[in-house]
C-alpha positions as CSV (number, residue, x, y, z in Angstrom):
1,M,14.8,10.0,-37.4
2,R,12.2,9.3,-40.2
3,V,13.1,5.5,-40.1
4,L,12.6,5.5,-36.4
5,C,9.1,7.1,-36.5
6,V,8.1,4.8,-39.5
7,A,9.1,1.7,-37.1
8,V,7.3,3.1,-34.3
9,L,4.0,3.7,-36.3
10,L,4.3,0.2,-37.8
11,A,4.5,-1.3,-34.3
12,A,1.5,0.7,-33.4
13,L,-0.5,-0.4,-36.2
14,S,0.4,-4.0,-35.9
15,G,-0.6,-4.0,-32.2
16,C,2.6,-4.5,-30.8
17,A,3.7,-2.7,-27.4
18,P,6.7,-2.8,-25.3
19,K,6.6,-5.8,-23.0
20,D,6.1,-5.6,-19.5
21,P,9.4,-5.9,-17.5
22,A,10.2,-9.0,-15.5
23,I,10.9,-8.6,-11.8
24,T,14.4,-9.9,-11.3
25,A,15.5,-7.8,-8.2
26,P,13.2,-6.4,-5.5
27,F,10.5,-4.1,-6.8
28,T,9.0,-1.5,-4.4
29,D,6.3,0.9,-4.4
30,D,5.5,3.3,-1.6
31,F,3.0,5.4,-3.3
32,E,4.6,8.7,-2.4
33,R,3.4,10.5,-5.5
34,P,0.2,12.1,-6.8
35,G,-1.1,9.6,-9.3
36,L,-1.0,5.9,-10.1
37,G,1.6,6.1,-12.8
38,A,2.6,4.0,-15.8
39,D,3.3,0.8,-13.7
40,W,-0.1,0.3,-13.0
41,H,-3.1,-0.8,-15.1
42,N,-6.7,0.2,-13.7
43,T,-9.3,-2.1,-15.0
44,G,-12.1,0.3,-13.8
45,G,-12.0,0.8,-10.0
46,P,-11.9,4.2,-8.3
47,Y,-8.3,3.7,-7.2
48,R,-6.3,6.7,-6.0
49,I,-3.2,7.7,-4.2
50,E,-3.7,9.9,-1.1
51,G,-1.4,10.7,1.7
52,G,1.3,8.4,0.4
53,A,-0.9,5.3,0.2
54,L,-3.2,3.6,-2.3
55,K,-7.0,4.0,-1.5
56,I,-9.9,2.2,-2.9
57,Q,-13.6,1.6,-2.1
58,G,-16.3,0.1,-4.5
59,A,-14.2,-1.5,-7.2
60,F,-16.2,-4.5,-7.4
61,N,-13.6,-7.0,-8.5
62,H,-11.8,-4.7,-10.9
63,P,-8.2,-5.1,-10.0
64,L,-5.5,-2.7,-10.2
65,W,-2.7,-4.7,-12.1
66,L,1.0,-4.2,-11.7
67,R,2.5,-4.0,-15.2
68,R,5.6,-6.1,-14.1
69,K,5.9,-9.8,-14.7
70,L,6.3,-11.9,-11.5
71,P,9.2,-14.3,-11.0
72,N,8.1,-18.1,-11.1
73,D,8.9,-18.1,-7.3
74,S,8.2,-15.0,-5.4
75,V,7.9,-13.2,-2.0
76,I,5.1,-10.4,-2.1
77,E,4.8,-8.0,0.9
78,F,2.4,-5.2,1.5
79,D,0.4,-3.3,4.3
80,A,-3.2,-3.2,4.3
81,T,-6.0,-1.4,6.4
82,S,-9.6,-1.7,6.4
83,R,-11.6,0.9,7.5
84,S,-15.0,-1.0,7.0
85,S,-16.6,-3.6,9.5
86,S,-16.9,-5.9,6.6
87,G,-12.9,-6.2,6.6
88,D,-12.5,-7.8,3.0
89,I,-8.9,-7.2,2.2
90,K,-8.2,-8.5,-1.3
91,V,-5.5,-9.1,-3.6
92,E,-4.8,-11.3,-6.9
93,V,-1.7,-13.2,-7.6
94,Y,-0.4,-14.9,-10.8
95,G,-3.3,-13.6,-12.8
96,D,-3.3,-12.4,-16.2
97,G,-3.0,-8.7,-15.7
98,E,-6.3,-7.9,-17.6
99,T,-9.2,-9.9,-16.1
100,F,-12.0,-8.0,-14.2
101,A,-15.6,-8.7,-13.3
102,R,-17.9,-7.9,-16.1
103,D,-20.8,-7.1,-13.6
104,K,-21.5,-7.2,-9.9
105,G,-22.2,-10.9,-10.1
106,A,-20.0,-14.0,-10.1
107,Y,-16.3,-13.4,-10.9
108,T,-13.8,-16.0,-11.8
109,A,-10.4,-14.7,-11.2
110,S,-7.3,-15.5,-13.6
111,G,-5.1,-16.3,-10.6
112,Y,-5.1,-16.9,-6.8
113,V,-7.2,-14.5,-4.8
114,F,-6.1,-13.8,-1.2
115,I,-9.1,-12.6,1.0
116,F,-8.6,-11.5,4.5
117,G,-12.1,-11.1,6.3
118,G,-14.3,-12.0,3.3
119,W,-18.0,-12.5,3.4
120,R,-18.7,-9.7,6.0
121,N,-15.5,-10.4,7.8
122,T,-16.4,-14.2,8.5
123,K,-13.7,-16.1,6.5
124,S,-10.3,-15.7,5.1
125,M,-9.2,-17.8,2.1
126,I,-6.7,-18.7,-0.6
127,A,-8.7,-19.2,-3.7
128,R,-7.7,-20.7,-7.0
129,H,-9.7,-18.8,-9.5
130,D,-13.2,-19.1,-7.9
131,E,-13.4,-17.8,-4.5
132,H,-16.9,-19.4,-4.1
133,A,-15.8,-22.8,-5.1
134,P,-15.9,-25.4,-2.3
135,G,-12.7,-27.0,-0.7
136,Q,-10.5,-24.0,-0.6
137,P,-7.9,-23.4,2.1
138,A,-9.8,-21.1,4.8
139,R,-10.2,-20.0,8.2
140,T,-12.8,-18.1,10.2
141,Q,-10.5,-16.4,12.8
142,P,-9.1,-13.8,13.5
143,R,-11.5,-11.0,12.0
144,V,-10.2,-7.8,10.4
145,E,-10.2,-5.1,13.0
146,V,-11.4,-1.6,11.8
147,G,-8.4,0.7,11.3
148,K,-5.6,-1.8,12.1
149,T,-2.9,-2.0,9.7
150,Y,-1.7,-5.7,8.9
151,H,1.5,-6.6,7.3
152,H,1.0,-9.4,4.7
153,K,3.8,-11.8,3.2
154,L,2.8,-14.2,0.4
155,V,5.5,-16.7,-0.2
156,F,5.4,-18.8,-3.7
157,K,7.9,-21.7,-4.1
158,G,7.1,-24.5,-6.6
159,S,3.6,-25.8,-5.7
160,S,3.7,-24.2,-2.3
161,I,2.0,-21.1,-1.1
162,T,2.2,-19.7,2.3
163,W,0.5,-16.6,3.7
164,F,1.8,-14.7,6.6
165,V,0.0,-12.0,8.7
166,D,2.1,-9.8,10.9
167,G,5.0,-12.3,10.9
168,E,2.7,-15.3,11.8
169,E,1.7,-18.1,9.4
170,F,-1.9,-17.5,8.5
171,L,-2.8,-20.0,5.6
172,K,-1.1,-22.5,3.4
173,R,-1.8,-24.0,0.1
174,D,-0.1,-26.8,-2.2
175,D,-1.1,-26.7,-5.7
176,P,0.3,-29.6,-7.8
177,Q,-0.5,-27.6,-11.0
178,P,0.8,-23.9,-10.0
179,L,-0.5,-21.1,-12.0
180,R,2.6,-19.8,-13.8
181,G,3.6,-18.6,-17.3
182,K,1.5,-17.0,-20.1
183,G,-1.8,-15.8,-18.4
184,H,-0.5,-16.2,-14.7
185,E,2.2,-13.6,-14.4
186,Y,0.9,-10.5,-12.7
187,F,0.0,-9.0,-9.4
188,G,-3.1,-7.0,-8.5
189,F,-4.7,-5.2,-5.6
190,S,-8.6,-5.9,-5.6
191,N,-11.6,-4.9,-3.7
192,W,-15.3,-5.3,-3.5
193,D,-16.8,-2.6,-1.5
194,A,-14.8,-2.2,1.7
195,D,-12.8,1.0,2.3
196,L,-9.2,-0.3,2.1
197,T,-5.8,1.4,2.1
198,F,-2.6,-0.4,0.6
199,D,1.0,0.5,1.2
200,N,4.6,-0.4,1.0
201,L,4.5,-3.2,-1.7
202,K,7.6,-5.3,-2.2
203,I,8.0,-8.1,-4.6
204,S,11.2,-10.0,-4.8
205,P,12.3,-13.4,-6.3
206,A,12.1,-16.1,-3.7
207,S,15.5,-17.4,-2.8
């Protein structure tokens, strides 16, 4: 027992920590519990679980990162509802699991940012790092309906990214240098100021 305790102490002093497990089989989270739990790393937003769902408003680009490493090719599904006229449903994928905005100004994400009804519900986008950079795949319709729950499905295969909303293809992106590997392994729920609910997360290796 003494040897084990010494080993644990040495690991702590050296800055070592248990590695985040890789997702090799379907991972799900239905948020049917009172608190976030050890699977989630909150970078400073007021995330909470309420009524069996994840709630957030006013995180100002402080993501809630899942402490599980994504497969290189993955399928990510979740339900999302906005109770704000601004819409602004947002998640980050293949990020570093740590990055967040240092103030309420410009923010460069570590991965891809999916935004449904951003910019006061006028534009949806798949952004690579910087959601304000020109030339990102985007569309202006449909707008997010207040109180409507949307099922999102994000499919990553090699350089291809396909986003489905309620079973219909919504946006696509081809990235010849896909974000993968060290610094690009994590999924996170995100938020600016909209009143959002997320639920029924499922992440699977893409077949």
